[in-house]
C-alpha positions as CSV (number, residue, x, y, z in Angstrom):
1,M,-24.1,38.5,-232.5
2,P,-24.0,42.2,-231.6
3,D,-22.6,43.2,-228.2
4,P,-25.6,44.3,-226.0
5,F,-23.4,46.7,-224.0
6,K,-21.8,48.4,-227.0
7,F,-23.7,51.7,-226.3
8,L,-21.9,51.9,-222.9
9,K,-18.5,52.3,-224.7
10,N,-19.8,55.4,-226.5
11,I,-21.0,57.3,-223.5
12,D,-18.9,60.2,-222.3
13,K,-17.8,59.5,-218.8
14,Q,-17.9,63.1,-217.7
15,F,-21.5,63.5,-219.0
16,A,-22.5,60.3,-217.3
17,S,-21.0,61.4,-213.9
18,Q,-22.8,64.7,-214.2
19,I,-26.1,63.0,-214.8
20,V,-25.5,60.7,-211.8
21,L,-24.7,63.8,-209.6
22,V,-27.9,65.6,-210.7
23,I,-29.9,62.5,-209.9
24,L,-28.3,62.2,-206.4
25,F,-29.0,65.9,-205.9
26,L,-32.6,65.6,-206.8
27,L,-33.0,62.5,-204.5
28,A,-31.5,64.6,-201.7
29,C,-33.9,67.4,-202.4
30,F,-36.9,65.1,-202.4
31,W,-35.7,63.5,-199.1
32,I,-35.3,66.9,-197.5
33,A,-38.8,67.9,-198.7
34,M,-40.3,64.8,-197.1
35,L,-39.0,65.8,-193.6
36,P,-41.4,67.5,-191.3
37,N,-41.2,71.3,-191.1
38,P,-39.8,72.2,-187.6
39,F,-41.3,75.7,-187.9
40,E,-44.8,74.6,-188.6
41,V,-47.3,75.8,-186.0
42,N,-49.5,73.1,-184.9
43,E,-53.1,74.1,-184.3
44,T,-54.6,73.4,-180.9
45,P,-57.5,71.0,-181.0
46,P,-60.9,72.5,-180.4
47,P,-62.1,72.2,-176.8
48,P,-65.0,69.9,-176.0
49,P,-68.3,71.6,-176.3
50,N,-69.2,71.4,-172.6
51,Q,-66.1,73.1,-171.3
52,Q,-65.5,76.8,-171.0
53,T,-62.4,78.1,-172.8
54,L,-60.0,80.8,-171.8
55,P,-59.3,83.7,-174.2
56,P,-55.9,83.3,-175.9
57,N,-52.9,84.9,-174.2
58,P,-51.6,87.6,-176.6
59,Q,-48.0,87.2,-175.4
60,Q,-48.0,83.5,-176.1
61,M,-49.6,84.0,-179.5
62,A,-47.0,86.7,-180.4
63,A,-44.1,84.4,-179.3
64,R,-45.4,81.5,-181.3
65,A,-46.1,83.7,-184.4
66,T,-42.6,85.2,-184.5
67,A,-40.6,82.0,-183.7
68,Y,-39.4,81.7,-187.3
69,Q,-38.1,85.3,-187.5
70,I,-36.2,84.8,-184.2
71,E,-34.7,81.6,-185.5
72,I,-33.4,83.4,-188.6
73,E,-32.0,86.3,-186.7
74,N,-30.2,84.0,-184.3
75,N,-28.7,82.0,-187.1
76,R,-27.9,84.7,-189.6
77,D,-24.4,83.4,-190.3
78,Q,-25.7,80.0,-191.1
79,T,-28.4,81.5,-193.4
80,S,-25.8,83.6,-195.2
81,G,-23.5,80.6,-195.5
82,I,-26.2,78.5,-197.2
83,V,-26.9,81.3,-199.7
84,I,-23.2,81.8,-200.4
85,G,-22.7,78.0,-200.8
86,G,-25.6,77.8,-203.2
87,V,-24.2,80.6,-205.3
88,I,-20.8,78.9,-205.4
89,L,-22.4,75.5,-206.4
90,V,-24.4,77.2,-209.2
91,G,-21.2,79.0,-210.4
92,L,-19.3,75.6,-210.5
93,V,-22.1,74.0,-212.5
94,I,-22.3,76.9,-215.0
95,T,-18.5,76.9,-215.3
96,G,-18.4,73.2,-215.9
97,W,-21.2,73.4,-218.5
98,L,-19.4,76.2,-220.3
99,L,-16.1,74.3,-220.4
100,V,-17.9,71.2,-221.9
101,I,-19.7,73.3,-224.5
102,N,-16.5,75.1,-225.4
103,R,-14.6,71.8,-225.8
104,H,-17.2,70.5,-228.3
């Protein structure tokens, strides 16, 4: 009777670990995508038809419209760190891929 798990002996462990890491990375990306956006501007509900509304305050509208830009400017170091970290991760992946291709 043939061994049903014989194919597991032929799988390269490095390749299998890379596939697992890619799957975990994609799951993390999907999890982050499902989180609510903290910079999303919620629309105000329309007033009831029988009440008089005030005109919008331009200062409040300007502060709400530029909140995202202010957040980026206040956390410029964090934004740069994320970009640098992403570049390093991509470099590691490409280097590992080239090493594996070169070995075969």
